[in-house]
All heavy atoms as a GROMACS GRO file, in nm:
protein
  528
    1MET      N    1  10.039 -11.494  13.166
    1MET     CA    2   9.958 -11.406  13.249
    1MET      C    3  10.021 -11.392  13.387
    1MET      O    4  10.068 -11.488  13.444
    1MET     CB    5   9.818 -11.463  13.261
    1MET     CG    6   9.726 -11.375  13.337
    1MET     SD    7   9.563 -11.450  13.351
    1MET     CE    8   9.534 -11.416  13.519
    2LYS      N    9  10.021 -11.271  13.439
    2LYS     CA   10  10.077 -11.248  13.573
    2LYS      C   11   9.983 -11.305  13.679
    2LYS      O   12   9.860 -11.310  13.660
    2LYS     CB   13  10.100 -11.099  13.595
    2LYS     CG   14   9.973 -11.018  13.610
    2LYS     CD   15  10.005 -10.873  13.639
    2LYS     CE   16   9.874 -10.797  13.647
    2LYS     NZ   17   9.842 -10.744  13.773
    3PRO      N   18  10.038 -11.348  13.790
    3PRO     CA   19   9.954 -11.400  13.899
    3PRO      C   20   9.859 -11.291  13.951
    3PRO      O   21   9.894 -11.174  13.955
    3PRO     CB   22  10.054 -11.439  14.007
    3PRO     CG   23  10.187 -11.446  13.939
    3PRO     CD   24  10.179 -11.355  13.820
    4LEU      N   25   9.741 -11.332  13.991
    4LEU     CA   26   9.643 -11.238  14.044
    4LEU      C   27   9.669 -11.209  14.191
    4LEU      O   28   9.709 -11.299  14.266
    4LEU     CB   29   9.502 -11.296  14.032
    4LEU     CG   30   9.448 -11.316  13.892
    4LEU    CD1   31   9.316 -11.391  13.897
    4LEU    CD2   32   9.431 -11.184  13.821
    5LEU      N   33   9.646 -11.087  14.232
    5LEU     CA   34   9.647 -11.054  14.374
    5LEU      C   35   9.524 -11.114  14.439
    5LEU      O   36   9.423 -11.139  14.372
    5LEU     CB   37   9.647 -10.902  14.392
    5LEU     CG   38   9.766 -10.825  14.334
    5LEU    CD1   39   9.743 -10.675  14.348
    5LEU    CD2   40   9.895 -10.867  14.402
    6LYS      N   41   9.529 -11.136  14.568
    6LYS     CA   42   9.414 -11.195  14.640
    6LYS      C   43   9.288 -11.114  14.618
    6LYS      O   44   9.181 -11.169  14.594
    6LYS     CB   45   9.446 -11.206  14.789
    6LYS     CG   46   9.326 -11.249  14.871
    6LYS     CD   47   9.357 -11.358  14.966
    6LYS     CE   48   9.240 -11.399  15.051
    6LYS     NZ   49   9.127 -11.450  14.983
    7ALA      N   50   9.298 -10.982  14.624
    7ALA     CA   51   9.181 -10.895  14.605
    7ALA      C   52   9.124 -10.910  14.464
    7ALA      O   53   9.002 -10.910  14.446
    7ALA     CB   54   9.216 -10.750  14.634
    8GLU      N   55   9.213 -10.923  14.366
    8GLU     CA   56   9.167 -10.940  14.227
    8GLU      C   57   9.096 -11.074  14.210
    8GLU      O   58   8.992 -11.082  14.145
    8GLU     CB   59   9.286 -10.933  14.130
    8GLU     CG   60   9.350 -10.797  14.122
    8GLU     CD   61   9.480 -10.798  14.044
    8GLU    OE1   62   9.557 -10.896  14.051
    8GLU    OE2   63   9.505 -10.697  13.974
    9LEU      N   64   9.153 -11.179  14.271
    9LEU     CA   65   9.091 -11.310  14.263
    9LEU      C   66   8.955 -11.309  14.332
    9LEU      O   67   8.856 -11.362  14.280
    9LEU     CB   68   9.181 -11.417  14.324
    9LEU     CG   69   9.123 -11.558  14.328
    9LEU    CD1   70   9.086 -11.607  14.188
    9LEU    CD2   71   9.220 -11.653  14.395
   10SER      N   72   8.948 -11.248  14.448
   10SER     CA   73   8.821 -11.240  14.522
   10SER      C   74   8.714 -11.169  14.439
   10SER      O   75   8.599 -11.212  14.434
   10SER     CB   76   8.840 -11.169  14.655
   10SER     OG   77   8.920 -11.247  14.741
   11GLN      N   78   8.753 -11.061  14.373
   11GLN     CA   79   8.658 -10.987  14.288
   11GLN      C   80   8.612 -11.074  14.171
   11GLN      O   81   8.494 -11.076  14.137
   11GLN     CB   82   8.721 -10.857  14.237
   11GLN     CG   83   8.628 -10.776  14.150
   11GLN     CD   84   8.501 -10.734  14.222
   11GLN    OE1   85   8.507 -10.684  14.333
   11GLN    NE2   86   8.386 -10.753  14.160
   12LEU      N   87   8.706 -11.145  14.109
   12LEU     CA   88   8.670 -11.234  13.998
   12LEU      C   89   8.575 -11.343  14.044
   12LEU      O   90   8.476 -11.374  13.976
   12LEU     CB   91   8.796 -11.298  13.939
   12LEU     CG   92   8.862 -11.233  13.821
   12LEU    CD1   93   8.987 -11.310  13.781
   12LEU    CD2   94   8.769 -11.219  13.703
   13LEU      N   95   8.604 -11.404  14.159
   13LEU     CA   96   8.518 -11.510  14.210
   13LEU      C   97   8.378 -11.457  14.241
   13LEU      O   98   8.277 -11.523  14.211
   13LEU     CB   99   8.580 -11.573  14.335
   13LEU     CG  100   8.708 -11.653  14.312
   13LEU    CD1  101   8.770 -11.695  14.445
   13LEU    CD2  102   8.683 -11.773  14.223
   14SER      N  103   8.370 -11.340  14.300
   14SER     CA  104   8.241 -11.279  14.329
   14SER      C  105   8.162 -11.253  14.200
   14SER      O  106   8.042 -11.284  14.192
   14SER     CB  107   8.261 -11.149  14.406
   14SER     OG  108   8.137 -11.089  14.436
   15SER      N  109   8.229 -11.201  14.101
   15SER     CA  110   8.163 -11.175  13.973
   15SER      C  111   8.123 -11.306  13.905
   15SER      O  112   8.018 -11.313  13.839
   15SER     CB  113   8.256 -11.095  13.882
   15SER     OG  114   8.281 -10.968  13.938
   16TYR      N  115   8.202 -11.409  13.922
   16TYR     CA  116   8.171 -11.541  13.867
   16TYR      C  117   8.041 -11.595  13.929
   16TYR      O  118   7.952 -11.640  13.858
   16TYR     CB  119   8.288 -11.635  13.895
   16TYR     CG  120   8.272 -11.776  13.844
   16TYR    CD1  121   8.297 -11.809  13.712
   16TYR    CD2  122   8.234 -11.878  13.931
   16TYR    CE1  123   8.285 -11.939  13.665
   16TYR    CE2  124   8.222 -12.009  13.886
   16TYR     CZ  125   8.247 -12.039  13.753
   16TYR     OH  126   8.234 -12.168  13.709
   17VAL      N  127   8.031 -11.586  14.060
   17VAL     CA  128   7.911 -11.633  14.130
   17VAL      C  129   7.789 -11.555  14.083
   17VAL      O  130   7.680 -11.612  14.069
   17VAL     CB  131   7.929 -11.619  14.284
   17VAL    CG1  132   7.798 -11.638  14.357
   17VAL    CG2  133   8.032 -11.720  14.333
   18ASP      N  134   7.806 -11.427  14.056
   18ASP     CA  135   7.694 -11.343  14.012
   18ASP      C  136   7.667 -11.352  13.862
   18ASP      O  137   7.575 -11.287  13.812
   18ASP     CB  138   7.721 -11.197  14.050
   18ASP     CG  139   7.715 -11.174  14.200
   18ASP    OD1  140   7.652 -11.255  14.270
   18ASP    OD2  141   7.775 -11.075  14.247
   19GLY      N  142   7.747 -11.430  13.789
   19GLY     CA  143   7.725 -11.446  13.646
   19GLY      C  144   7.760 -11.323  13.564
   19GLY      O  145   7.702 -11.301  13.458
   20GLU      N  146   7.855 -11.245  13.611
   20GLU     CA  147   7.889 -11.118  13.547
   20GLU      C  148   8.010 -11.125  13.454
   20GLU      O  149   8.047 -11.024  13.396
   20GLU     CB  150   7.915 -11.012  13.654
   20GLU     CG  151   7.796 -10.984  13.743
   20GLU     CD  152   7.829 -10.891  13.858
   20GLU    OE1  153   7.949 -10.872  13.888
   20GLU    OE2  154   7.735 -10.840  13.919
   21LEU      N  155   8.074 -11.241  13.440
   21LEU     CA  156   8.197 -11.250  13.362
   21LEU      C  157   8.170 -11.285  13.217
   21LEU      O  158   8.073 -11.355  13.186
   21LEU     CB  159   8.290 -11.356  13.423
   21LEU     CG  160   8.333 -11.333  13.567
   21LEU    CD1  161   8.426 -11.444  13.612
   21LEU    CD2  162   8.398 -11.197  13.586
   22ASP      N  163   8.260 -11.239  13.131
   22ASP     CA  164   8.252 -11.281  12.991
   22ASP      C  165   8.315 -11.420  12.978
   22ASP      O  166   8.365 -11.477  13.076
   22ASP     CB  167   8.320 -11.178  12.899
   22ASP     CG  168   8.469 -11.161  12.924
   22ASP    OD1  169   8.535 -11.256  12.973
   22ASP    OD2  170   8.522 -11.053  12.893
   23GLY      N  171   8.314 -11.474  12.859
   23GLY     CA  172   8.363 -11.610  12.837
   23GLY      C  173   8.509 -11.630  12.875
   23GLY      O  174   8.545 -11.729  12.938
   24GLN      N  175   8.594 -11.535  12.840
   24GLN     CA  176   8.736 -11.546  12.871
   24GLN      C  177   8.760 -11.543  13.022
   24GLN      O  178   8.837 -11.622  13.075
   24GLN     CB  179   8.814 -11.434  12.802
   24GLN     CG  180   8.963 -11.441  12.824
   24GLN     CD  181   9.039 -11.329  12.754
   24GLN    OE1  182   8.979 -11.242  12.692
   24GLN    NE2  183   9.170 -11.330  12.764
   25GLN      N  184   8.692 -11.452  13.090
   25GLN     CA  185   8.708 -11.443  13.235
   25GLN      C  186   8.653 -11.568  13.304
   25GLN      O  187   8.711 -11.616  13.400
   25GLN     CB  188   8.637 -11.319  13.288
   25GLN     CG  189   8.701 -11.189  13.245
   25GLN     CD  190   8.614 -11.070  13.279
   25GLN    OE1  191   8.493 -11.072  13.260
   25GLN    NE2  192   8.677 -10.965  13.331
   26THR      N  193   8.542 -11.620  13.253
   26THR     CA  194   8.484 -11.742  13.310
   26THR      C  195   8.582 -11.858  13.297
   26THR      O  196   8.603 -11.934  13.393
   26THR     CB  197   8.351 -11.775  13.240
   26THR    OG1  198   8.259 -11.669  13.266
   26THR    CG2  199   8.293 -11.906  13.290
   27ARG      N  200   8.642 -11.872  13.180
   27ARG     CA  201   8.740 -11.979  13.160
   27ARG      C  202   8.859 -11.962  13.254
   27ARG      O  203   8.911 -12.060  13.309
   27ARG     CB  204   8.785 -11.985  13.015
   27ARG     CG  205   8.679 -12.044  12.923
   27ARG     CD  206   8.729 -12.065  12.782
   27ARG     NE  207   8.765 -11.941  12.713
   27ARG     CZ  208   8.678 -11.858  12.655
   27ARG    NH1  209   8.550 -11.887  12.656
   27ARG    NH2  210   8.719 -11.748  12.595
   28LEU      N  211   8.903 -11.838  13.274
   28LEU     CA  212   9.014 -11.812  13.365
   28LEU      C  213   8.978 -11.857  13.507
   28LEU      O  214   9.057 -11.927  13.572
   28LEU     CB  215   9.048 -11.663  13.366
   28LEU     CG  216   9.151 -11.617  13.470
   28LEU    CD1  217   9.286 -11.686  13.446
   28LEU    CD2  218   9.165 -11.466  13.468
   29VAL      N  219   8.861 -11.820  13.556
   29VAL     CA  220   8.820 -11.859  13.690
   29VAL      C  221   8.810 -12.011  13.700
   29VAL      O  222   8.858 -12.071  13.797
   29VAL     CB  223   8.686 -11.792  13.730
   29VAL    CG1  224   8.630 -11.853  13.857
   29VAL    CG2  225   8.704 -11.642  13.746
   30GLU      N  226   8.753 -12.074  13.600
   30GLU     CA  227   8.739 -12.220  13.604
   30GLU      C  228   8.875 -12.289  13.603
   30GLU      O  229   8.893 -12.391  13.668
   30GLU     CB  230   8.649 -12.266  13.490
   30GLU     CG  231   8.505 -12.224  13.515
   30GLU     CD  232   8.411 -12.246  13.398
   30GLU    OE1  233   8.457 -12.278  13.286
   30GLU    OE2  234   8.289 -12.232  13.420
   31GLU      N  235   8.971 -12.232  13.532
   31GLU     CA  236   9.106 -12.287  13.533
   31GLU      C  237   9.168 -12.271  13.672
   31GLU      O  238   9.231 -12.363  13.725
   31GLU     CB  239   9.193 -12.218  13.428
   31GLU     CG  240   9.334 -12.271  13.423
   31GLU     CD  241   9.420 -12.201  13.320
   31GLU    OE1  242   9.367 -12.137  13.228
   31GLU    OE2  243   9.544 -12.210  13.334
   32ILE      N  244   9.152 -12.154  13.730
   32ILE     CA  245   9.208 -12.128  13.863
   32ILE      C  246   9.148 -12.223  13.966
   32ILE      O  247   9.222 -12.285  14.044
   32ILE     CB  248   9.186 -11.981  13.904
   32ILE    CG1  249   9.272 -11.889  13.817
   32ILE    CG2  250   9.218 -11.960  14.052
   32ILE    CD1  251   9.238 -11.741  13.830
   33ILE      N  252   9.016 -12.236  13.969
   33ILE     CA  253   8.954 -12.321  14.072
   33ILE      C  254   8.983 -12.469  14.049
   33ILE      O  255   8.976 -12.548  14.143
   33ILE     CB  256   8.803 -12.294  14.087
   33ILE    CG1  257   8.727 -12.325  13.960
   33ILE    CG2  258   8.778 -12.152  14.136
   33ILE    CD1  259   8.578 -12.313  13.971
   34SER      N  260   9.018 -12.506  13.927
   34SER     CA  261   9.054 -12.646  13.903
   34SER      C  262   9.190 -12.680  13.962
   34SER      O  263   9.219 -12.796  13.989
   34SER     CB  264   9.052 -12.678  13.753
   34SER     OG  265   9.165 -12.622  13.688
   35LYS      N  266   9.274 -12.578  13.986
   35LYS     CA  267   9.410 -12.599  14.033
   35LYS      C  268   9.435 -12.550  14.175
   35LYS      O  269   9.535 -12.588  14.236
   35LYS     CB  270   9.508 -12.528  13.940
   35LYS     CG  271   9.506 -12.580  13.798
   35LYS     CD  272   9.596 -12.498  13.709
   35LYS     CE  273   9.590 -12.546  13.566
   35LYS     NZ  274   9.672 -12.463  13.478
   36ASP      N  275   9.349 -12.465  14.227
   36ASP     CA  276   9.375 -12.396  14.354
   36ASP      C  277   9.267 -12.427  14.456
   36ASP      O  278   9.154 -12.377  14.446
   36ASP     CB  279   9.383 -12.245  14.325
   36ASP     CG  280   9.422 -12.162  14.445
   36ASP    OD1  281   9.405 -12.206  14.560
   36ASP    OD2  282   9.469 -12.049  14.423
   37ALA      N  283   9.301 -12.508  14.555
   37ALA     CA  284   9.204 -12.548  14.657
   37ALA      C  285   9.151 -12.429  14.737
   37ALA      O  286   9.033 -12.424  14.772
   37ALA     CB  287   9.266 -12.651  14.751
   38ALA      N  288   9.238 -12.332  14.766
   38ALA     CA  289   9.194 -12.214  14.842
   38ALA      C  290   9.092 -12.134  14.762
   38ALA      O  291   8.994 -12.083  14.818
   38ALA     CB  292   9.314 -12.128  14.879
   39ALA      N  293   9.114 -12.122  14.632
   39ALA     CA  294   9.019 -12.050  14.547
   39ALA      C  295   8.886 -12.125  14.542
   39ALA      O  296   8.779 -12.063  14.544
   39ALA     CB  297   9.076 -12.032  14.406
   40ARG      N  298   8.890 -12.258  14.536
   40ARG     CA  299   8.766 -12.337  14.537
   40ARG      C  300   8.689 -12.316  14.667
   40ARG      O  301   8.567 -12.300  14.666
   40ARG     CB  302   8.796 -12.486  14.520
   40ARG     CG  303   8.816 -12.530  14.378
   40ARG     CD  304   8.816 -12.681  14.363
   40ARG     NE  305   8.913 -12.748  14.448
   40ARG     CZ  306   9.041 -12.765  14.418
   40ARG    NH1  307   9.090 -12.717  14.305
   40ARG    NH2  308   9.122 -12.828  14.501
   41ARG      N  309   8.762 -12.314  14.780
   41ARG     CA  310   8.696 -12.291  14.910
   41ARG      C  311   8.631 -12.153  14.914
   41ARG      O  312   8.518 -12.138  14.960
   41ARG     CB  313   8.796 -12.304  15.024
   41ARG     CG  314   8.822 -12.446  15.067
   41ARG     CD  315   8.900 -12.453  15.197
   41ARG     NE  316   9.028 -12.384  15.192
   41ARG     CZ  317   9.140 -12.435  15.143
   41ARG    NH1  318   9.141 -12.555  15.095
   41ARG    NH2  319   9.251 -12.364  15.143
   42GLU      N  320   8.703 -12.053  14.866
   42GLU     CA  321   8.647 -11.917  14.865
   42GLU      C  322   8.523 -11.911  14.776
   42GLU      O  323   8.423 -11.849  14.812
   42GLU     CB  324   8.750 -11.816  14.818
   42GLU     CG  325   8.699 -11.674  14.825
   42GLU     CD  326   8.803 -11.568  14.796
   42GLU    OE1  327   8.924 -11.598  14.790
   42GLU    OE2  328   8.762 -11.451  14.781
   43LEU      N  329   8.528 -11.979  14.663
   43LEU     CA  330   8.413 -11.982  14.572
   43LEU      C  331   8.293 -12.047  14.641
   43LEU      O  332   8.181 -11.994  14.635
   43LEU     CB  333   8.448 -12.058  14.444
   43LEU     CG  334   8.335 -12.075  14.344
   43LEU    CD1  335   8.287 -11.940  14.291
   43LEU    CD2  336   8.380 -12.164  14.229
   44GLU      N  337   8.316 -12.158  14.709
   44GLU     CA  338   8.206 -12.224  14.779
   44GLU      C  339   8.150 -12.137  14.892
   44GLU      O  340   8.029 -12.134  14.915
   44GLU     CB  341   8.251 -12.360  14.833
   44GLU     CG  342   8.275 -12.462  14.723
   44GLU     CD  343   8.155 -12.477  14.629
   44GLU    OE1  344   8.041 -12.489  14.677
   44GLU    OE2  345   8.176 -12.476  14.506
   45GLU      N  346   8.237 -12.064  14.961
   45GLU     CA  347   8.191 -11.973  15.066
   45GLU      C  348   8.106 -11.861  15.006
   45GLU      O  349   8.003 -11.824  15.063
   45GLU     CB  350   8.310 -11.915  15.141
   45GLU     CG  351   8.381 -12.016  15.228
   45GLU     CD  352   8.512 -11.964  15.285
   45GLU    OE1  353   8.550 -11.848  15.259
   45GLU    OE2  354   8.577 -12.043  15.357
   46LEU      N  355   8.148 -11.808  14.894
   46LEU     CA  356   8.070 -11.703  14.827
   46LEU      C  357   7.934 -11.756  14.782
   46LEU      O  358   7.832 -11.688  14.796
   46LEU     CB  359   8.146 -11.647  14.707
   46LEU     CG  360   8.265 -11.557  14.740
   46LEU    CD1  361   8.349 -11.532  14.616
   46LEU    CD2  362   8.218 -11.426  14.801
   47ARG      N  363   7.932 -11.877  14.728
   47ARG     CA  364   7.804 -11.937  14.687
   47ARG      C  365   7.712 -11.958  14.806
   47ARG      O  366   7.592 -11.930  14.799
   47ARG     CB  367   7.828 -12.070  14.616
   47ARG     CG  368   7.881 -12.054  14.476
   47ARG     CD  369   7.908 -12.188  14.413
   47ARG     NE  370   7.940 -12.173  14.272
   47ARG     CZ  371   8.009 -12.262  14.203
   47ARG    NH1  372   8.053 -12.373  14.259
   47ARG    NH2  373   8.034 -12.241  14.075
   48ALA      N  374   7.768 -12.006  14.917
   48ALA     CA  375   7.688 -12.027  15.037
   48ALA      C  376   7.633 -11.895  15.090
   48ALA      O  377   7.516 -11.886  15.128
   48ALA     CB  378   7.772 -12.097  15.144
   49LEU      N  379   7.717 -11.792  15.090
   49LEU     CA  380   7.672 -11.660  15.135
   49LEU      C  381   7.562 -11.606  15.046
   49LEU      O  382   7.461 -11.554  15.095
   49LEU     CB  383   7.791 -11.564  15.138
   49LEU     CG  384   7.762 -11.422  15.185
   49LEU    CD1  385   7.707 -11.422  15.326
   49LEU    CD2  386   7.889 -11.338  15.177
   50LYS      N  387   7.578 -11.621  14.916
   50LYS     CA  388   7.475 -11.573  14.823
   50LYS      C  389   7.344 -11.647  14.848
   50LYS      O  390   7.237 -11.586  14.847
   50LYS     CB  391   7.522 -11.593  14.678
   50LYS     CG  392   7.421 -11.541  14.578
   50LYS     CD  393   7.471 -11.550  14.437
   50LYS     CE  394   7.365 -11.494  14.343
   50LYS     NZ  395   7.411 -11.484  14.206
   51ASN      N  396   7.351 -11.777  14.872
   51ASN     CA  397   7.229 -11.854  14.901
   51ASN      C  398   7.163 -11.808  15.030
   51ASN      O  399   7.041 -11.796  15.037
   51ASN     CB  400   7.261 -12.003  14.908
   51ASN     CG  401   7.287 -12.063  14.772
   51ASN    OD1  402   7.242 -12.010  14.670
   51ASN    ND2  403   7.362 -12.170  14.768
   52LEU      N  404   7.243 -11.783  15.133
   52LEU     CA  405   7.187 -11.734  15.260
   52LEU      C  406   7.117 -11.600  15.242
   52LEU      O  407   7.007 -11.579  15.292
   52LEU     CB  408   7.297 -11.720  15.365
   52LEU     CG  409   7.343 -11.847  15.432
   52LEU    CD1  410   7.464 -11.818  15.521
   52LEU    CD2  411   7.233 -11.910  15.513
   53VAL      N  412   7.181 -11.511  15.171
   53VAL     CA  413   7.124 -11.378  15.150
   53VAL      C  414   6.996 -11.387  15.067
   53VAL      O  415   6.896 -11.321  15.096
   53VAL     CB  416   7.226 -11.283  15.084
   53VAL    CG1  417   7.162 -11.154  15.040
   53VAL    CG2  418   7.341 -11.257  15.180
   54SER      N  419   6.996 -11.472  14.966
   54SER     CA  420   6.878 -11.481  14.879
   54SER      C  421   6.761 -11.549  14.950
   54SER      O  422   6.646 -11.527  14.914
   54SER     CB  423   6.912 -11.554  14.750
   54SER     OG  424   6.939 -11.690  14.774
   55GLU      N  425   6.790 -11.630  15.052
   55GLU     CA  426   6.684 -11.699  15.126
   55GLU      C  427   6.630 -11.616  15.242
   55GLU      O  428   6.529 -11.651  15.302
   55GLU     CB  429   6.736 -11.832  15.181
   55GLU     CG  430   6.766 -11.933  15.073
   55GLU     CD  431   6.832 -12.057  15.126
   55GLU    OE1  432   6.852 -12.067  15.250
   55GLU    OE2  433   6.865 -12.144  15.045
   56LYS      N  434   6.698 -11.507  15.274
   56LYS     CA  435   6.658 -11.424  15.387
   56LYS      C  436   6.516 -11.372  15.364
   56LYS      O  437   6.484 -11.318  15.261
   56LYS     CB  438   6.755 -11.307  15.401
   56LYS     CG  439   6.728 -11.221  15.522
   56LYS     CD  440   6.833 -11.113  15.531
   56LYS     CE  441   6.822 -11.024  15.648
   56LYS     NZ  442   6.697 -10.988  15.698
   57LYS      N  443   6.433 -11.394  15.464
   57LYS     CA  444   6.295 -11.346  15.455
   57LYS      C  445   6.292 -11.195  15.474
   57LYS      O  446   6.365 -11.139  15.555
   57LYS     CB  447   6.210 -11.413  15.561
   57LYS     CG  448   6.196 -11.561  15.538
   57LYS     CD  449   6.110 -11.625  15.642
   57LYS     CE  450   6.103 -11.774  15.614
   57LYS     NZ  451   6.027 -11.845  15.713
   58ARG      N  452   6.207 -11.132  15.400
   58ARG     CA  453   6.192 -10.988  15.412
   58ARG      C  454   6.070 -10.958  15.498
   58ARG      O  455   5.964 -11.017  15.481
   58ARG     CB  456   6.177 -10.925  15.275
   58ARG     CG  457   6.299 -10.950  15.190
   58ARG     CD  458   6.290 -10.878  15.057
   58ARG     NE  459   6.401 -10.914  14.974
   58ARG     CZ  460   6.509 -10.839  14.959
   58ARG    NH1  461   6.518 -10.724  15.018
   58ARG    NH2  462   6.607 -10.879  14.881
   59PHE      N  463   6.087 -10.868  15.591
   59PHE     CA  464   5.978 -10.828  15.679
   59PHE      C  465   5.940 -10.684  15.649
   59PHE      O  466   6.025 -10.602  15.617
   59PHE     CB  467   6.022 -10.838  15.826
   59PHE     CG  468   6.052 -10.978  15.869
   59PHE    CD1  469   6.182 -11.024  15.875
   59PHE    CD2  470   5.950 -11.065  15.901
   59PHE    CE1  471   6.210 -11.153  15.914
   59PHE    CE2  472   5.977 -11.195  15.940
   59PHE     CZ  473   6.107 -11.239  15.946
   60PRO      N  474   5.813 -10.654  15.661
   60PRO     CA  475   5.771 -10.515  15.638
   60PRO      C  476   5.834 -10.422  15.742
   60PRO      O  477   5.858 -10.461  15.856
   60PRO     CB  478   5.618 -10.519  15.654
   60PRO     CG  479   5.586 -10.650  15.715
   60PRO     CD  480   5.703 -10.741  15.696
   61ALA      N  481   5.860 -10.300  15.703
   61ALA     CA  482   5.925 -10.202  15.790
   61ALA      C  483   5.841 -10.173  15.915
   61ALA      O  484   5.893 -10.129  16.016
   61ALA     CB  485   5.952 -10.075  15.715
   62SER      N  486   5.713 -10.201  15.912
   62SER     CA  487   5.625 -10.169  16.025
   62SER      C  488   5.643 -10.262  16.144
   62SER      O  489   5.579 -10.246  16.246
   62SER     CB  490   5.480 -10.174  15.978
   62SER     OG  491   5.447 -10.305  15.936
   63ILE      N  492   5.731 -10.360  16.137
   63ILE     CA  493   5.747 -10.456  16.246
   63ILE      C  494   5.819 -10.392  16.365
   63ILE      O  495   5.832 -10.454  16.467
   63ILE     CB  496   5.820 -10.582  16.194
   63ILE    CG1  497   5.726 -10.659  16.106
   63ILE    CG2  498   5.870 -10.668  16.306
   63ILE    CD1  499   5.771 -10.795  16.068
   64GLY      N  500   5.860 -10.275  16.360
   64GLY     CA  501   5.920 -10.210  16.475
   64GLY      C  502   6.063 -10.166  16.452
   64GLY      O  503   6.136 -10.144  16.549
   65PHE      N  504   6.104 -10.158  16.331
   65PHE     CA  505   6.238 -10.112  16.302
   65PHE      C  506   6.247  -9.960  16.300
   65PHE      O  507   6.352  -9.906  16.281
   65PHE     CB  508   6.287 -10.168  16.167
   65PHE     CG  509   6.304 -10.317  16.170
   65PHE    CD1  510   6.218 -10.400  16.101
   65PHE    CD2  511   6.406 -10.374  16.245
   65PHE    CE1  512   6.234 -10.536  16.103
   65PHE    CE2  513   6.423 -10.512  16.248
   65PHE     CZ  514   6.336 -10.593  16.177
   66TRP      N  515   6.136  -9.892  16.319
   66TRP     CA  516   6.136  -9.746  16.312
   66TRP      C  517   6.123  -9.691  16.447
   66TRP      O  518   6.079  -9.670  16.530
   66TRP     CB  519   6.026  -9.694  16.220
   66TRP     CG  520   6.043  -9.745  16.081
   66TRP    CD1  521   5.971  -9.841  16.021
   66TRP    CD2  522   6.142  -9.707  15.986
   66TRP    NE1  523   6.016  -9.865  15.895
   66TRP    CE2  524   6.121  -9.784  15.871
   66TRP    CE3  525   6.246  -9.617  15.986
   66TRP    CZ2  526   6.201  -9.773  15.758
   66TRP    CZ3  527   6.323  -9.606  15.874
   66TRP    CH2  528   6.300  -9.682  15.761
   0.00000   0.00000   0.00000
């Protein structure tokens, strides 16, 4: 397999965090993160960002945003 470009890896990691990959793609990402510290860090950053976004409280639009 040819090496992935950074943008391709980032897209794969994002899809991995969102649970959008098939079995083959999941295994590929898991192999990459087992060998690549930078990919593991990016994955953890994406997970942290997803957690922050999902925990964000929603406020009604009437609070003065209009």
